[in-house]
C-alpha positions in Angstrom: 0.0 0.0 0.0 2.9 2.3 0.8 4.5 1.8 -2.6 1.2 2.5 -4.3 0.3 5.7 -2.3 3.8 7.2 -2.6 4.8 6.2 -6.1 1.8 4.4 -7.7 4.0 1.3 -8.0 4.0 -2.1 -6.4 1.4 -4.9 -6.8 -1.5 -2.4 -6.4 -0.2 -0.4 -9.4 -0.7 -3.3 -11.7 -3.6 -5.4 -12.9 -4.6 -7.9 -10.2 -4.2 -10.9 -12.5 -3.7 -11.9 -16.0 -5.8 -15.0 -16.8 -5.9 -17.5 -19.6 -8.4 -20.4 -20.0 -6.9 -23.3 -22.0 -7.8 -26.8 -23.0 -6.0 -29.8 -21.6 -4.5 -30.6 -25.0 -2.4 -27.4 -24.6 -0.5 -28.8 -21.6 -0.5 -32.4 -22.9 0.7 -31.2 -26.3 3.3 -33.9 -26.8 0.5 -36.5 -26.8 -2.0 -37.1 -29.6 -5.7 -36.8 -28.9 -6.0 -40.6 -28.8 -3.1 -40.8 -26.3 -4.8 -38.3 -24.1 -8.1 -40.0 -24.4 -6.5 -43.4 -23.6 -4.7 -41.9 -20.6 -7.9 -40.3 -19.2 -9.7 -43.6 -19.6 -7.0 -45.5 -17.8 -6.8 -43.1 -14.9 -10.6 -42.8 -14.6 -11.0 -46.6 -14.6 -8.6 -46.9 -11.7 -9.9 -43.9 -9.7 -12.9 -43.3 -7.4 -16.0 -43.5 -9.5 -18.2 -40.5 -10.4 -21.8 -41.0 -11.3 -21.8 -42.3 -14.9 -23.6 -39.3 -16.4 -21.2 -36.9 -14.7 -18.2 -38.9 -15.6 -19.2 -38.8 -19.3 -19.7 -35.1 -19.3 -16.4 -34.4 -17.6 -14.5 -36.8 -19.8 -16.0 -35.1 -22.9 -15.1 -31.6 -21.5 -11.6 -32.6 -20.7 -11.0 -34.0 -24.2 -12.7 -31.2 -26.1 -10.0 -28.8 -27.6 -12.6 -26.0 -27.4 -13.3 -26.5 -23.7 -11.3 -24.6 -21.0 -10.1 -27.4 -18.7 -7.6 -25.1 -16.9 -7.2 -21.6 -15.8 -3.7 -20.1 -15.8 -3.2 -17.1 -13.6 -0.2 -14.7 -13.6 0.1 -12.5 -10.5 2.4 -9.5 -10.2 3.6 -10.7 -6.8 5.2 -13.7 -5.2 3.1 -16.3 -3.3 4.3 -17.9 -0.1 2.0 -21.0 0.2 3.3 -21.7 3.7 1.1 -18.8 4.7 -2.0 -19.9 2.7 -3.9 -20.6 5.9 -4.5 -16.8 5.9 -5.7 -16.0 2.4 -4.1 -12.6 2.1 -1.0 -13.8 3.9 -0.1 -15.8 0.8 0.7 -12.6 -1.0 2.0 -10.6 1.9 5.2 -12.6 2.1 8.4 -11.2 3.8 10.8 -12.8 1.3 13.2 -10.2 0.0 13.2 -9.6 -3.8 10.6 -9.2 -6.5 8.7 -12.2 -7.7 5.7 -13.0 -9.9 3.4 -16.1 -9.6 2.2 -18.4 -12.3 -0.6 -20.6 -11.0 -2.8 -23.3 -12.4 -6.5 -24.0 -11.5 -8.8 -26.8 -12.6 -12.0 -25.6 -14.1 -13.7 -29.0 -13.8 -12.0 -31.1 -11.1 -12.8 -34.8 -11.0 -12.3 -34.9 -7.2 -15.5 -34.9 -5.2 -15.9 -33.9 -1.5 -18.8 -34.2 0.8 -20.9 -32.2 3.3 -22.8 -34.1 6.0 -24.9 -33.0 8.9 -23.5 -34.3 12.2 -26.5 -34.0 14.4 -30.1 -32.8 14.6 -29.0 -29.6 16.2 -29.1 -26.8 13.7 -26.3 -24.9 15.5 -23.8 -27.7 14.9 -21.6 -27.2 11.9 -21.7 -29.8 9.2 -18.7 -32.1 8.5 -17.1 -30.7 5.3 -14.5 -32.6 3.4 -13.5 -30.9 0.1 -11.4 -34.0 -0.8 -9.1 -31.8 -2.9 -6.9 -33.8 -5.3 -8.5 -37.1 -4.2 -9.0 -38.1 -7.9 -5.6 -38.9 -9.5 -6.5 -37.2 -12.8 -6.7 -33.8 -11.0 -3.1 -34.3 -9.8 -2.0 -35.5 -13.3 -3.6 -32.6 -15.1 -2.1 -30.0 -12.7 1.3 -31.7 -12.9 1.3 -31.4 -16.7 0.2 -27.8 -16.3 3.2 -27.1 -13.9 5.6 -28.4 -16.6 3.8 -26.2 -19.2 4.2 -23.1 -16.9 7.9 -23.9 -16.6 8.1 -23.8 -20.4 6.3 -20.5 -20.4 8.6 -19.0 -17.8 11.7 -20.0 -19.8 10.5 -18.9 -23.2 10.9 -15.4 -24.7 9.6 -12.8 -24.4 8.9 -13.6 -20.7 12.2 -15.4 -19.9 14.4 -12.3 -20.2 12.1 -10.4 -17.8 12.6 -13.0 -15.1 15.7 -13.8 -12.9 18.0 -16.1 -14.8 15.5 -16.5 -17.6 12.7 -18.0 -15.4 14.9 -20.6 -13.6 14.9 -19.0 -10.1 11.9 -19.9 -8.0 10.9 -18.1 -4.8 12.7 -19.5 -1.7 11.0 -22.6 -0.3 9.9 -23.5 -3.8 11.6 -25.6 -6.5 11.2 -26.0 -10.2 9.8 -29.4 -11.2 11.7 -31.0 -14.1 9.8 -34.3 -14.4 6.2 -35.3 -14.3 6.8 -37.1 -11.0 8.4 -34.0 -9.4 5.5 -31.9 -10.7 2.9 -34.3 -9.2 4.8 -34.1 -5.8 4.8 -30.3 -6.2 1.0 -30.3 -6.8 0.3 -32.5 -3.8 2.5 -30.3 -1.5 1.6 -26.9 -2.7 -2.1 -26.9 -3.7 -4.1 -24.1 -2.1 -7.6 -22.7 -2.6 
């Protein structure tokens, strides 16, 4: 706030976000449509079951090159996910230096949570389990997206604007180089 009020600079002097909605094929670009379809079928067959009609709709949406399966968000500030328990704390980090954040969001997650009443007393809170990332396809899709974001950060014209051409993450974070590393990154760093 001080930077903005004194010099009209800092995170408040920029647009809040830059957002892109993209199909899954964009991040799974090395695979053919039939490869992606086969992979989705394999993961869905081995995963927790969705109601058949819902599974069919989501499967079709994920494989449709005209459907936005992912949201990519660029933020003009760093994000410290260790402080994500306090929503605004995520972006009010005390890490020295200037950073930007590239984040990925699922538009149609396959994971399903639950909300259940716990008693007949209307004052008792329900039991809420969002079950984030409980479906392996959500982890897989986000992991492919993390690798895609790495490519974006290390490609011109963005790369020359970032430290060491997009190869320097914020402290406490690391750059995933393989799909397995990206899956681990997703599991350890997913926030809402």
